[in-house]
N, C-alpha and C positions, 0 to 999 in steps of 0.2 A: 642460458637460453630455457630452459623447463620452469625455472623460477620465476622468467619474464613473462611468458606464457601463460601460467598459472595464474599470476597477478591480472595479468589483460583478462583474463576469463572471471575472475572472480569478483574486478571490476564491473564487467559486463552485467554479472548477476544482481550485482547491488543496486545499479543502476536501474534493471527491469525493478526489481524489488520496489524501488523508489517510486516508479512510475505509476505501478499497481496501488501503492500506499496513497500516493497523489488525488488518484480518480474515487480512492474509497473514502478520501477526505471532504474531496469536491462534493461528493453524492452526499454524506451525513450532513453535510453543512447545508445541503439543498431537503434535508428530510427524507433520504431516499437511502437503501442499503443496496449493494450490488450484491445480488445472492447467483452462486453459480454451481453446475451440477454437471452432470454427465453428458446431458443432450442440451445443453446452451444456457443462458442464465436470462434473468431480470431485473429491475429496480425494483425495490419492495418500499411502500412508505410505511415510514416508522416514526415512534411519537418522540416529542421535543429533548427528552430523558435519555431513551436509547442512542439518540442523535450527539446529545451532547456528551455521552458515554464514548462512543466509538470514536470522536472528535479528537477527546483527550487520550485516548489510547494511540489514536494514529498519527498524534504529533509527537509523542515520546517516542515512537517508532521509527518517525522520518528524522529527528534527532540524532537517536544513535545511528542510523545510516549514514548521514551526513559525515558524522565524525568517521564512520569506516572509509569513506571516501578521502 
């Protein structure tokens, strides 16, 4: 029973991480970066090189999480 509960919580956490990464990927493809802090967040304009770097990194992380599910 505890194993099933742990697996369910783990899957929910993984899906939440995946959702956040997909938002980050979408923002980077649009030329923005999501900046968050203690008092909220903002969308910051980034250059094409930085955006491409974020896209590549985020796509790799998304692939890894999809394998985990």
